[in-house]
N, C-alpha and C positions, 0 to 999 in steps of 0.2 A: 740249836737246842730245840727239842720237840715240845709242841704245845697241843692242847685238846680243846674241842668245841665246847660251848657252854652247856648245851642241853643233852646231847647224846654222848658227849665225851669222845668224839671221834678223834683218832690219833692224827696230828698234823706234823709231819717231819719238818725239821729245820731246813734252811737253804743249803747247808753243806751235807745233810744226811741223805742217805739213799732210801727210796720208797720201796720196801720189800714186800714179798708175797704175804708174809705173816701180818704185816700192818694192814694190807688190803683186806685180808680175810677177817681180821678183828673188826674193822670198820663195817664190812658187809654184814656180819652177825648183828651188830648193833642196829643197823638200818632195818634189817629183816624183822628184828624183834619189835622195833617201833612201829612198822607198818602192820604187823600182825595185831598189835594192841588197837590200832586205829580201826581196823576192819571189824574187830570184835565189838568195839564201841558203836559202830554204825549199825551192826545187826541188832544190838541191844536197843538202840534208839528206835529202829523200825518196828520192833515188837512192841515197844512201849506205845508208839503212836497208834498202831492197830488196836491195841487194847483200849486206849483212850477214845478212839473213834467209835468203837462198838458200844462203850459205856455211854457216850454222848448221845448216840442214836436211840439207845434204849431209854435214856432219860427223857429225851424230847418226846418220843412216842408215848411215854408214860404220862408226861405233863399235858399233851394235847388232848382236850376233852372231845366228846362226841359233838358238842355244839360248835367247837372250832373246826372240826372236820366238816360239818355241814356248811359253815360259812365259806370254807375253802372251796368246796365243791360248787357252791352257788356262784362264787366269784369267777371260778373257772368257766362255768357255763355262760356267764354274762360278759366274758372278755370280748373286746372289739374284733369284729370281723370285717374285712374289706370286700365289698361287692365287686370291685374291679381288681381283685387280686391277680387274675390272669394277665391283665394289662401291666400291673406293677411288676409282676414276675418277669414280663418280657423286657423290662427296662434293664439293660445290661450296662456294664462299665464301658464297653465298646460304643454302644449307642449314645451314652452320655458324652463320651469323648468326641463323637461326630457332631453332636449338637454344639458343643463348645467351639468347634472349628468352622461352623457355618459362616461364610463371608458374604454370600449373595442374598442378603436379606436387608430389609429397610425397617427400622424401628418405627412403630406408630407414634406420630407426633401428637402432643397433647392438644385436645380440642379438635382433632381432625379424624374423619372417618376413612374407611377403605373404599376404593372405587375400582371398577373394571376398566375405566377409560385411561389410556396411557397418554400422559402429557410429555411430548418429546421435545428435544432441543430445537428441532425445526419449527414446532408450534410456537415455542417461546420467541424465536428469532422473528417469526412472522408478526406476532403480536407486538413485539418491541418496535417494529418498523412503522406502526400505525401512529400518526401524529395525534397528540391530545385534542379531543374535540372533533375528531374526524367522523364523518357520517357516511352512510351507504350511498352509492351512486344513484342519482335521480335523473331520469330522462328529461333533458331540457326541452321547453316548449316555447316557441317563438310567440305564441298568442297569449301567454300568461303575462298579465299586467301587474299582479300583486308582487311588489318588491320583497315581501317577507317570505314568499314561497320559495322552496328549494329548486323548483323548476324555472324560476325567473331568470332571464338572460340579461345581464348587465350591459350597458353601453351599446345598445343596439343602434345602428346607424339609421338616419332618416332616409329611407329609400325614395321618398317623394322628391328629394333634391337631386337624385341620380336619374330620374326619368328623362329620356331624350326626346326632343320635339321632332316633328316630321320635317323632312328636308324642304328647303325652299328652292324652287326652280330658278334658273338664271333667265335673264332677259337680255335684250339687245344692249342695255345700258348698265346692267348691274349683275354681279355674280350671285350665284345661289349660295345656300348654307347647307352644311352637313346635317344629317339627321336620319330618322327612320324612313324607309321607303314608304310612300303612301300606298295604302291598300288598293289593289285593283278592284274595280266594280265587277258585278256579275256580267258575264259575256265578254270580258276583256282577257280571256285566256290566251288569245293569240296576239295580244297587243304588246308593244314594247314601251319601256319607260324613256321618255324624251328628256333632254336637258332642262326643259322648263318645268319639270316635275309632274308632267301629265302622262297618262297612258294613252298611246296612239295606235291606231290600226295601220297595218301595212297596206299598200295599194295593190290592187289586182288589175289595174288598167295599164296597158303599154303606151297609152297616149296621154296619161295624166301629166299635167304641167305644174302641180303644186310642189314647190321646192322643199327638200328635206324629207319627203315621204318615200321610204324605200319600197321596192316591190316585194311581195311575198314570194315564197319559194316556187309556187306553181307558175306565177306570172314570169318570174325570172327564168325558169326553165323554158317557157314558151319563147321568150326573147332570145335566149341562147340558141335554141333550135333555128329560129329565123335568121340569126346572124350566121350560124354555121352553113345554112342553106345558101345565103347570099355569098359567103366566101367561096363556097363550092362553085356557084355560078360564075363568080369572077375568075376563079381558077380556070374554069372551062373556057371563058371568054378570052382569058390571057393566052391560052393555048391556041385558040382559033386565030387570034391576031398576031401570034408569034411573039407575044410578050412573056418573058420568064418571070413568074411570080416567086417570091421568097416567103418562107415562114420562119418566125423566130419567137421563142418563148423567153420573155424578159421578166425580171423581178424588179419591181419598183418599191423603194422604201418610202413608207408613209410616216413622216415625223409625228410625234405626239403633239397634241394641242394645236393641230393645224387641220386644214380642210383640202389642201391641194398638193399634189406631187407630180413631177414631170420626168420623162425619160426620152433622150435623143438617140435615134438609131443612125449611126454614122454612115452606113452604106445604103440608106434608104433615099431614093429619089422622090418617092411618093408612097405614103402609107394609105393603103386601100381600106383596111379595117383593123380594129383592135378589140379583142374579146377577153373579158375577165375569165380566167380559168377558175370556174366556180363549181363546187359541189355542195349539196345540202349541208348547212352548218359551217361552211367556210368563213362566212362573215355574218355578223349579227345584222348589220345594215349594209346592203350591197353597194359597192362603189360604182361610179359611172365613168366610162372612158370617153375622152374627147381627143380628136386628131387635129394637128396643125402642121402641115408640111411633113417633116421627118421626126416630129416630136409627138409623143403620146402623153396626154395629161390625164391624171386620175383625180376625180372629185369625190370626196368621201366625208362622212360625218366625223366629228372630232373624236380621236382615240386618246385614251389616257396614257398609252405607252406606244412605242414605235411598233409599226406593223409592216409586214412584207406582203405585197399584193402581186400575184402572178398574172401576166397578160400574154395572150397569144396574138402576135402581130402578123398581118399579111401585107406585103409591100413589094414595090418594084424598084 
């Protein structure tokens, strides 16, 4: 069964009825009429509003006195003007957005100022490593006696207790003691230090009989030359007599802390001469050769360590 809308009375066919062209056309006419009325009402309203606006403007202009116009003009002339308007105009939304996203800035701390000195993590580590109460390095001074001074050296040893005495020489009945070597006197530049702790001169005499006094280098060379000449003469004499002379260079070991060493030549019938094979500086104190049958004896001053003495022997 057909029904109709409440306002425009549009035809609404029932569920079993067919929706025909006549029903559609009738409803379209009703809708068109309704829309036409609404459009006319809108036009009428716009005309009314324009009229009211014109009347209101004329009314205000009529009510505004010359004095009010003067006040308006004065207020307009005194309105606030920005001296930095150009700068303010340059502040854009994009610039404000950039400011809001700045991350590499440090806010000023209350009570603190700004500085151009950069305080780094390395500086902080260095300062943190300084012990509380530490002071700057001070050059220590051995002569400072004030214990309150930063240059004072604590626990200095008493060097007077470390001073070594002068050596004591040995005698025939007592040993000597260790110590500093006694200073040689003026003119003792060629002298040698003897076991008794004294500086002694070497002998220049080939006929001296004082025991323990060595020959100096010059006298020793003279003695060697004489012995070499004698050996040469003996060699010539041996040739003339038909005696065959033999030469042998032997090495004699001189024990430490002793004064005598010997060497036997097995094939010697008679030792005619024995000469120390000596060059300048070979021995500090020159040894002395002695001959007994087929044995060569070496007499020398005491050595602190084992020494080897070379001897040239002429024998038959």
